[in-house]
C-alpha positions as CSV (number, residue, x, y, z in Angstrom):
1,M,-43.6,33.7,35.3
2,S,-42.6,31.9,32.2
3,I,-39.9,30.6,30.0
4,G,-41.2,33.0,27.3
5,N,-40.4,36.0,29.6
6,A,-36.9,34.7,30.1
7,I,-36.4,34.4,26.4
8,Q,-37.8,37.8,25.8
9,F,-35.5,39.2,28.6
10,I,-32.4,37.6,27.1
11,R,-33.2,38.8,23.6
12,K,-33.9,42.3,24.8
13,V,-30.7,42.5,26.8
14,Q,-28.8,41.5,23.6
15,S,-30.6,43.9,21.3
16,D,-31.7,47.0,23.2
17,S,-28.9,49.1,24.7
18,S,-31.2,51.3,26.8
19,F,-32.9,48.3,28.3
20,R,-29.5,46.7,28.9
21,N,-28.2,49.9,30.6
22,E,-31.2,50.1,32.9
23,I,-30.8,46.5,34.1
24,Y,-27.0,46.9,34.5
25,D,-27.6,49.7,36.9
26,L,-29.8,47.6,39.3
27,S,-28.6,45.7,42.3
28,G,-29.2,41.9,42.5
29,E,-32.3,42.1,44.8
30,D,-33.9,44.8,42.6
31,I,-33.8,42.8,39.4
32,P,-36.8,40.5,40.1
33,R,-38.9,43.4,41.3
34,W,-38.0,45.5,38.2
35,L,-38.8,42.6,35.9
36,A,-42.1,41.9,37.7
37,E,-43.1,45.6,37.3
38,R,-42.6,45.1,33.5
39,E,-44.5,41.8,33.5
40,M,-41.3,40.0,32.5
41,D,-40.7,38.0,35.7
42,F,-39.3,34.5,35.6
43,S,-37.6,32.0,37.9
44,D,-34.0,30.9,37.7
45,D,-35.2,27.5,36.4
46,E,-37.2,29.3,33.7
47,Y,-34.2,31.4,32.8
48,E,-32.2,28.2,32.4
49,E,-34.9,26.7,30.1
50,G,-34.9,29.9,28.1
51,Y,-31.1,30.0,27.9
52,N,-31.0,26.3,26.8
53,Y,-33.7,27.0,24.1
54,L,-31.7,29.9,22.7
55,H,-28.3,28.1,23.1
56,V,-29.3,25.2,20.8
57,R,-30.3,27.7,18.2
58,C,-27.0,29.6,18.0
59,Q,-25.6,29.7,14.5
60,D,-21.9,29.8,15.5
61,E,-19.5,29.7,18.4
62,Y,-19.3,33.5,18.8
63,E,-23.1,33.7,19.3
64,A,-23.0,30.8,21.8
65,Q,-20.2,32.5,23.7
66,E,-22.1,35.8,23.8
67,L,-25.1,34.0,25.2
68,K,-23.0,32.2,27.8
69,Q,-21.4,35.5,28.9
70,L,-24.9,37.0,29.3
71,R,-25.9,34.0,31.4
72,Q,-22.8,34.4,33.6
73,W,-23.6,38.2,34.1
74,Y,-27.2,37.4,35.0
75,Y,-26.3,35.0,37.8
76,L,-23.5,37.3,39.1
77,A,-25.9,40.3,39.1
78,R,-28.6,38.3,40.9
79,G,-26.2,37.0,43.4
80,S,-27.1,33.4,42.6
């Protein structure tokens, strides 16, 4: 598990619509297994670190809000 995986996951959800659609179709308990199968697993703490890393690099408020919405979706989807 790693912060790098969390960053890669966030960026891929933002940029790859087929990846995004695949993950949106999963239930909360399936997400960690699905990510592990793709060698992209990370803990919730690592997700937060990745989120914070990307958040401070946002260029404008719109980008920051989009990132925040993705974070909210992730925790709702995971049931956390």
